[in-house]
C-alpha positions in Angstrom: 74.2 88.9 130.9 72.2 89.4 128.0 74.4 88.5 124.9 73.7 89.8 121.5 75.3 87.9 118.2 75.8 90.7 115.2 76.6 88.3 111.8 77.5 89.2 108.6 79.3 86.9 106.2 83.1 88.6 106.3 82.7 89.7 110.2 84.9 92.7 108.5 82.7 95.2 108.6 78.7 95.8 109.3 79.1 93.0 112.3 82.4 94.6 113.6 80.8 98.1 113.8 77.3 96.6 115.3 79.3 95.0 118.1 81.8 98.1 119.0 78.7 100.1 118.9 76.5 97.9 121.6 79.4 97.1 123.7 80.3 100.7 124.1 75.9 101.8 124.8 75.8 98.8 126.9 78.0 100.2 129.2 78.9 96.5 130.4 75.3 95.8 130.8 74.9 93.3 128.1 77.8 91.9 125.8 77.8 92.3 122.2 79.6 89.7 119.5 80.0 89.7 116.2 81.4 86.4 113.5 80.6 85.9 109.7 80.6 82.3 108.1 83.5 83.2 105.4 85.8 85.1 108.0 87.7 87.7 106.2 91.5 88.0 107.0 91.3 91.3 108.4 88.9 93.9 109.6 87.7 96.3 106.4 90.6 99.4 107.0 88.3 101.9 105.6 85.9 100.4 108.5 88.3 101.0 111.4 89.6 104.2 109.6 85.3 105.5 110.0 84.9 104.2 113.6 88.3 105.7 114.5 86.3 109.1 113.4 83.3 108.8 115.7 86.1 107.6 118.8 86.5 104.1 118.8 89.1 101.8 117.9 88.8 98.8 116.3 92.1 98.1 115.0 92.5 95.6 116.8 89.9 93.3 115.9 89.9 90.1 114.0 86.9 88.2 112.1 85.6 85.3 113.6 84.4 82.0 112.0 80.3 81.8 113.4 79.9 78.6 115.1 76.6 77.0 116.4 77.6 77.4 119.9 77.9 81.2 119.5 74.2 81.0 118.0 73.5 78.7 120.9 75.0 81.3 123.2 73.2 84.4 122.2 70.5 85.6 123.3 69.6 87.6 120.0 70.9 87.4 116.9 71.2 90.2 114.4 72.3 89.6 110.4 73.8 92.7 108.5 71.9 92.3 105.2 73.6 88.9 104.4 70.8 87.7 102.9 71.1 89.8 99.6 74.6 87.7 99.4 72.4 84.6 99.3 74.1 83.0 101.8 72.7 84.1 105.2 74.9 82.1 107.6 72.3 81.8 110.7 69.0 81.3 108.7 68.5 78.2 111.1 68.0 79.9 114.0 65.4 82.9 114.7 67.0 86.3 113.3 66.4 89.7 112.6 67.9 91.4 109.6 69.1 94.8 109.5 69.8 94.8 105.6 72.4 96.8 105.8 74.7 97.5 102.6 78.2 95.9 102.6 80.9 98.2 103.1 83.4 96.5 101.3 84.8 98.4 98.5 82.5 101.7 99.1 84.4 105.0 99.7 84.7 106.6 102.7 81.4 108.8 102.4 79.7 105.9 102.1 81.2 103.8 104.7 80.3 106.7 107.3 76.9 106.1 105.8 76.4 103.0 106.6 78.4 103.2 110.1 76.0 105.9 111.3 73.2 103.9 110.5 74.5 100.8 112.0 74.9 103.1 115.1 71.4 104.5 115.1 70.0 100.5 114.6 72.3 99.7 118.0 70.7 102.7 120.1 67.1 101.2 119.0 68.7 97.9 120.0 69.4 99.7 123.5 66.4 101.7 123.9 64.2 98.7 123.0 66.0 96.6 126.2 66.3 99.5 128.5 62.7 100.2 128.1 61.2 96.7 128.3 63.5 93.7 129.2 66.7 94.4 131.2 70.1 93.3 130.1 71.1 91.6 133.2 
């Protein structure tokens, strides 16, 4: 089974949304994971609410520390715009960066926009793999 790793600094917003959308859309044909280099204590509550609005509950998710094993096990590593913060966690492996704005401290309306952008990017990732390489 193919594994996609979504990485951002705190693993409290963008990467959590991407992991949740990916796992929902992949329907068990692949698995998404997420992590960060400086994990927060909890997932951003505004992000939890924004995801709840689209029927996905991530309230029990916990931010995780990125490990070398996670990077080695992943078939693809996607960073969430952490390069702008100057501490991109996965710069020593090949990554794709989606350059997504961090939802931390943003009003709900902006978090919804970021959520919707994450969803569109994940849909594109799923289509790319469905049309070309299979997940299994």
